[in-house]
N, C-alpha and C positions, 0 to 999 in steps of 0.2 A: 528558198523555203526556210523560214526561220521559226524557231521554237519561241513561243511567247514567254515572257517573263513569268516565273512562278507566281501563282495566286493561291488563295486558300478558300476551301469550302468547309462549312461547319456542319457536322453531323448532329443528329437529334440530341446526343448526349454532350454536345459542346466541344467535341474534338475537332481540331483544325487539320484538314487534309490538304497537302500541297498538290497542285496540279499544273500542267502546262498543256498547250495545244499546238499542233503543227499541221499544216496543210489545210486545204479547203475542198476536199473531194466530196462526192455526193452522198457518202455514207459515213456515219460516225463509228469510229473504231476505238474501243476502250482496251488499252494494252495493260494487262495485269501481269507484271513480270515476277511478282512474288515478293518475299520479304527483303531480298537483296536489291533494293531499288533506291536510287537517289536521282531524281530527275535533273538535278544540277550536275553531279559528278559523272553520271552515266554518259552525258553528252561529251565529256572529255576523253572517253574511251573510244578509239576509232571504230571498232566493230559494232559497238552499241549505237553510235551516232549514225553509221551507214545503214544499219538495219532500220532505225527509226525513219530515215529518209525514204527508204523503200516502202515502208508501210504508209507514210504520209503521201506518197505519190498517187495513191488511189483513194484516199480517205481524208476525213478530218480526224487526225490522230489525237487521242486524249490520253495523256500520261499522268500518273499519280503515284505518290508514295503512300503505302499503307501506314496506318497509325503505328507509331513506334519506330519508324524507319525514315531515313533521308531527311527531308525538310518538314515532315509532318510532326505533330505533337508527340512527344514521348509519353508512353503509358507505363503502368506498373509492369514488372517483369512477369507477373502471373498472366497478364493479358496479351503479352507480346506474341504476334503471329496468329492470334485467334481468327479462325476462318469466318465465323459469324460477323465479327466486327468488320472484316474485310468487305462483306456485302454492304454494310452500312456506308463504308467509305466510297464504294463505287456509286451507290445511289446518290450520295451527297455531291459527288463530283459531276455526275450527269445532270443533276438539277442545276448546279452552278453554271454549267456551260450551255444550258438550254437544250439538252439532248433528251428527246422523248423516248427514242428507241435507238439502240446501238448494237453493233456486232462486238462480241466479247472475244478477246484473244488472250488465252492464258498460257503462261510458261512457268515451269517449276511448280511451286505451291500456288502460284497465281492461277494455274489451271484448276486446282481444287476450288478456289474462291469463285472462279468464273462458272464452274459447274453448279455450285450452290446458288449463285445469283440467277443463272438461267432457269433453274428449276423453281426458284421462289418467285421470280419476277418475269414470267414469260411475256407479259405486256410491255416490258421495257427492253426486251431482247429480240433483235432481228434474227440473230444466229449466234452459234457458239463454235469457236475454233480452239482446239487445245493441242499444244505441241508436247509430244512424249507424255501422254496422260499417265498419272500415278495416283489412282484412287485410294491407295493405302501405302504406307511407308515401311512397314515391316512384314515379313513373311508369316503366313499362317497355313493351316492344313489345306485350305482351298485357294490359297493365294501364295504361290512360291516365290514372289518377287519382293524386292526391297532389301533394306539393310537389316542385318541381325542386330540384336541389342548390343553385342560386343562391338560391332562396327560403329554403331551410333555413339557408344561410349568413347571410342577412339577419336571420333570427330569432335566430340565435346572437349576432350582433353587438348586436342590440337587447336581448337578455337581459343580456349582459355590461354594457351601458351603463345600462340603466334598470330592471332587475328590482326589483319592489316599490315603484316610484314611482307617484304618482297618475296621471301621464300614461300610463304603461305599463298600469295597470289600466283606465283609460278606453278606450284603444285596443283592449285585449283584449275588453272588454264590447261595444264597437261592432262588432267583427268577428264575435262569436258571436251577437249579438242586435241587428242594425242598426236595427230599428224600435222598440226599447224605450228609453224615456227614463229615465236613471238620475240620481238626485240625488247631491249631493256626499257625503252621509253614507254612501251605499251604496258609492260608488267608494272612499272611504277604507277601509271595511271590507274590500273586495276587495283593496286594496293590502296591508293588514295580513295578510290571509289568505295572499297570495303570499309575504310575508316569513316567515310561520310555516311554510309548506310546505317551503321549501328556501332555501339561499343561492344566489347567482348561479352559482357553480361547480357546485353539486349539480344545479341546474335544467338547466344546459347539458349536464352529463354524462348526465342522464336523457333529454334530448332526443336526444342522439347515439345512445343505445340504441334509442329509438323510431324514429329515422330509419333505422336499419339493419334494423328488424324486418320480417319477411315470414312470415306464418303460413298462407299459401295452401295449402301442402302438407298442413296439418293438418285443413283444413275437411272433407274426406270422411270423416275418422275420428270426427266428432262423432255420437254415437248417441242422445243424449238429445233430448227435445222441445225445439225451438228456435223462438223468436220474434224476428224482426229488425224493429225499429221504426226509421223514418227520416223525416227532414224531406223537404220537397218540392223542395229545391234539386237541380239537375242532377247534381252530384257525388255527393250523398247517394243519390239514386235509382240512379245507375249502380253505385256500390259495393255497395249493398244487393242489387240484382239479381244482381250477380256472386257475392256471398257466398251468397245463397239458392240459386243454381244448383249450388253445390258442397257444401252441407250437406244430407245426405239428409233429405227431408221437412220442411225448414225452411219456416216460414210468414213471409211478408213483409207488413207493414202500413205504408202511408204516412200520416204525420200532417200535417195541413194547417198547416204553419208553415215559414218559411224560416230559423228559428233553428237554430244548430248544436248547441246543448245543450238538454235537455228541461225547462227550468226556468220558462218563461214561458207563452206561448200554447199550447204543446204539453204542458204539465205534466198537466192533467186528462185529456186524451185518452190520454196515455201510461199513466197509472195505470189508467184504465178498460180499456185493452187488456191490461195486465198482469193485472188481476183476472180478465178473461175467460179468459186463458191459464191462470191458476192453476186456475180452475174446470174447464177442459177436462182439465188434467193430472190433477186429483184424480178426476174421473169416469173417465178412462181407467185410472188405477191401480186404482180400485175394481173395474173389470171385469177387468183383468189379474190381480188378486189373488184371483179366484174360481177354484176348482178343483173338478172333479167328484170326489166322495168318497162312500164308504159310511160312514154314521154308526151306531155301536153304543152303546146305553145299557144298562147292567145294574145291578141292585141286589139286595140280599138280601131275600128274602121273610120277613116277620115278625120283622124285626130288633129292634124294640122289646121284644117279649115274650121273645125269645131272650136279649137283654141282661139283662133283669130276672131271668130264670131262672138265668143263669150268674154274675152279679155282674160288677163292672167289670173286675177283673184277667183273669178267664177269657175274658170277651167281647173284651177288647182282644187277647189272644193268638189267639183264633179269627179275628178280623177280619184280623190280620196274616197268618195262614195263608191266608185267603181271597184277600188281595191278592197273595200269592206265587203262588197258582194262576192267578189272572187274568193277571198279568204274564207268567207262563211261557207261557200260551196266546197272548197278544198277540205275544210274540216268535216263537213257532212259526208263526203265520199272518201274520207281517209287518205287524201292526197298530201304530198309533201311539197311545200313551196321551196324551190331550189334557188330561184333568182327573180328579181323584178327590175326591169329597166324601163323607165318612162311609164308608158301605159301598157306595157306587155308583161306577161307572166310566163315563167318556165316552171313547170311542176312535174312530179313523177308519182306513179302509182304502182303498187305491187300486183294489181289486177287490171287487165284491159277493159273489162266491162264497166268497172267503177270510173275509169278514166273517161270513157265515152259518155257515160251518164252525167259526169261532172261537167264536161264541156258543153253538153246540151243545156244543162241547168244554168250555167253561167250565161250562155247566149240568150236564154229566155229571161233571166232575172234582170239583166242590164237594160233590157228594152224599157223597163219602167223608169229608167234614168234618161231616156231619150238617146241611148247609145246602141250601137251594134258592134259586135266583135267578130273576128274570124278566129278559127281554131283548127289546129292540126295535131294528129296523134300518130305515134308509131311505137311498136313494141320491139325491143331488142336488148342486147347486152350493153350495159353502160359501165364505164370505169369509175371507181370510187377512189380518188387519190387525195389524201389530206383533207377529206371532207368535201372536196369539189367533185362535181359530176361531169363526165365528158365521154367522148367516144363517138363513133360513127352514128350510133342510134340517135344521139342528140342532134347531130347535123341533119339527119333525115327528118326528124320531127319538126325542126325549125323550117326546113324547106317545104314540107307539106303544109304547115300553117301559113306560110307566105302565099301559097296558091289558093287558099280558101277565099270565098267571097263574103259579102256582108251576111251576118247571122248564119254562116255555113260552118259545119263541122266536117272536115275531111279526115280520112283515116287511110293508112297504108293497108295493103292487102294482108299484111301480117296481123294487124289488129282485127280485120274482118274475119280472117280464118280462125283466130283464137277464141272468138266469142260466139261461134256457131252453137246454137241451142239456147242462147240467152234471151231470145225474143227481141234482140236489137235488129233493126232492119236497115239495109244499105242499098244504094243504087250506084252503078258504075259512074265514075267521073273521068274516065279516060286514062290513057298512058301519058306519063310526063317524064321529062328529063329534070332531075334535081341537081342543081348546081353543086359541083364538087363531089357528087355521088355517082358511082359507076352504074351503068345500065339504065334502062327505062323502067319506071315504076307505075304499076296500076294503082290508082287511088279510088276511094269509095266515099260517097256522101252519105252521112247519117240522115235517114228520113224518119226514123221512129226510134226513140230512145228506150222503148220497152218499159216494163214495170220497174219501179224502184225497189 
């Protein structure tokens, strides 16, 4: 599983955002690690590389460097770390890789950017996962977490004096993973990663943006499925509880680790929780993408012999005339043409009575062309997946249509039962086995289409 060579997406304001892709799983996963990102140098750090591979094992993993960091265009110090710009970066990268909708995974200040994107672009967001959510970075009367101004000032001074050094990298690693022993080679790679991420001035500017950030007012606007993962430390638990209480329907899961980043003892549990979350989302979307519809199948009776009798050119003209009639009736009865294959039509309606009347109208109208059609109808739940229509209801409608005779409109008992009181009249057409469909089905022949 290889990471693609870095490429560049261009935002609306002309900024170039570096991105790479890894894996070919069934879901797109945008990984927003925050301002300390370098898609090149991160891959040289063992725990970063291993975590990427875990994420790519179940997804098409999309990595990127926010503007001002890593391989992306440098920006002015005033704009470094700007959260709104980070949303534009995500959108540009998704467009570049052809991702219509993605799962967002945010770590560190990347979690803040991911929350803003999910709230602003729910149409592009399948779901949201945030590790150790921090909606605000400094404490206040109603938010007791985060660093004080004095602590932030100390961090600024340290960045200015030691950014990218071995000592700085070792202190950072000890702070985020106090119980993990790091060898010198790993510390050296982390130091190189920091130097590749940003210069000291850029890093300090990004931290100033993060220090001022407060996205608490946005949390109630998040509409997409949300999973908040967090470590067992007191601060992480408190902030995660706070965030979960303000995002409607958010799920919160504590991971048994005291590490502030999800790269070591928490890595496998984090990935397992994300995979469970993805399965839940996909199951929910499959249910939500089901709609009740009336399915209509029609085709021309004796089309093979008719084509042989008329010849190719005349038969083609007749089929085009037939298609014109069918489409006119579909428009008249507000049906939707789903598919056309040869001389057959597959259509759907949001009301069974309109579907029945349309079928009878088609059968009547095509007689003027010297043709007869057979038609079958069934009402049930259909699956709407990427604009395609499928499911058992479609199979049943096709099987019912195949059993109809010349100029006959057959309907399942479901259709007959749903149009009671509509002045449509049916007569029994017996019980039948429908190929590939469980049980025997009672079918009914339409004998009076009722008033229009």
